[in-house]
C-alpha positions as CSV (number, residue, x, y, z in Angstrom):
1,X,0.0,0.2,0.1
2,X,1.4,3.5,-0.9
3,X,2.2,5.6,1.8
4,X,0.3,8.5,0.4
5,X,-2.9,6.4,0.6
6,X,-2.2,5.6,4.2
7,X,-1.4,9.2,5.1
8,X,-4.8,10.4,3.4
9,X,-6.5,7.5,5.6
10,X,-4.7,8.8,8.7
11,X,-6.3,12.4,8.1
12,X,-9.6,11.2,7.0
13,X,-10.0,9.1,10.2
14,X,-8.9,12.3,12.2
15,X,-11.5,14.4,10.5
16,X,-14.4,12.0,10.8
17,X,-13.5,11.7,14.9
18,X,-13.2,15.5,15.2
19,X,-16.7,15.4,13.6
20,X,-18.1,12.7,16.2
21,X,-16.2,14.7,18.9
22,X,-17.9,18.0,18.3
23,X,-21.2,16.3,17.8
24,X,-21.0,14.4,21.5
25,X,-20.0,18.0,22.7
26,X,-23.0,19.4,21.2
27,X,-25.4,16.9,22.6
28,X,-23.6,17.5,26.1
29,X,-24.3,21.2,25.6
30,X,-27.8,20.7,24.9
31,X,-28.4,18.4,27.5
32,X,-27.2,20.7,30.1
33,X,-29.4,23.6,28.8
34,X,-32.5,21.0,29.0
35,X,-31.4,19.9,32.6
36,X,-31.0,23.5,33.9
37,X,-33.6,25.2,32.2
38,X,-36.5,23.1,31.0
39,X,-39.0,25.9,30.6
40,X,-36.9,26.9,27.6
41,X,-37.9,23.5,25.8
42,X,-41.4,23.3,27.1
43,X,-42.6,24.7,23.9
44,X,-41.0,22.0,22.0
45,X,-41.8,19.0,24.2
46,X,-45.2,19.4,25.6
47,X,-44.7,16.3,28.2
48,X,-42.5,17.3,31.1
49,X,-41.2,13.5,32.2
50,X,-39.9,13.3,28.6
51,X,-37.7,16.3,29.1
52,X,-36.2,14.9,32.4
53,X,-35.3,11.5,31.0
54,X,-34.2,13.0,27.4
55,X,-32.2,15.6,29.3
56,X,-29.8,12.9,31.1
57,X,-30.0,10.5,28.2
58,X,-28.5,13.3,26.1
59,X,-25.7,13.9,28.4
60,X,-24.9,10.1,28.6
61,X,-24.8,9.8,24.6
62,X,-23.0,13.1,24.4
63,X,-20.3,11.9,26.7
64,X,-19.8,8.9,25.4
65,X,-19.6,9.9,21.6
66,X,-17.4,12.7,23.1
67,X,-14.9,10.1,24.6
68,X,-15.1,7.9,21.5
69,X,-14.2,10.7,19.1
70,X,-11.2,12.0,21.5
71,X,-10.1,8.5,21.5
72,X,-10.5,8.2,17.8
73,X,-8.6,11.1,17.2
74,X,-5.6,9.9,19.8
75,X,-5.6,6.6,17.7
76,X,-5.7,8.1,14.1
77,X,-2.7,10.6,14.9
78,X,-0.7,7.9,16.7
79,X,-1.7,4.9,14.5
80,X,-2.8,2.8,17.4
81,X,-5.2,0.0,16.5
82,X,-6.4,-0.2,20.0
83,X,-7.5,3.2,20.4
84,X,-9.1,3.3,16.8
85,X,-11.3,-0.1,18.0
C-alpha cells in the first residue's frame, strides 16, 4: 500500500473523529441546557417527564460520543489500532 494512501486515511479518520467529538460535545451542551432550564424547551416538547429523562439521556450519549471521538483522534494520529477499536 503506498504511503500517500495511508497518510490520507490517517487524516480522514482524524477528521471523522473530530466530527464525532464535536457532535458529542453539542449533545452534552444541549443536555445541560435542557437539564438546567427545562422551561425553554416546554414549547418544543409538551411532556415534562420526557424532558427530565431526555436531558440525562442526551448527557450520557453526548459524553460517550465525546470520549469515543477523542480516543479516535488520538488513535488516528498515533496510528494505534487499540485506540481506534
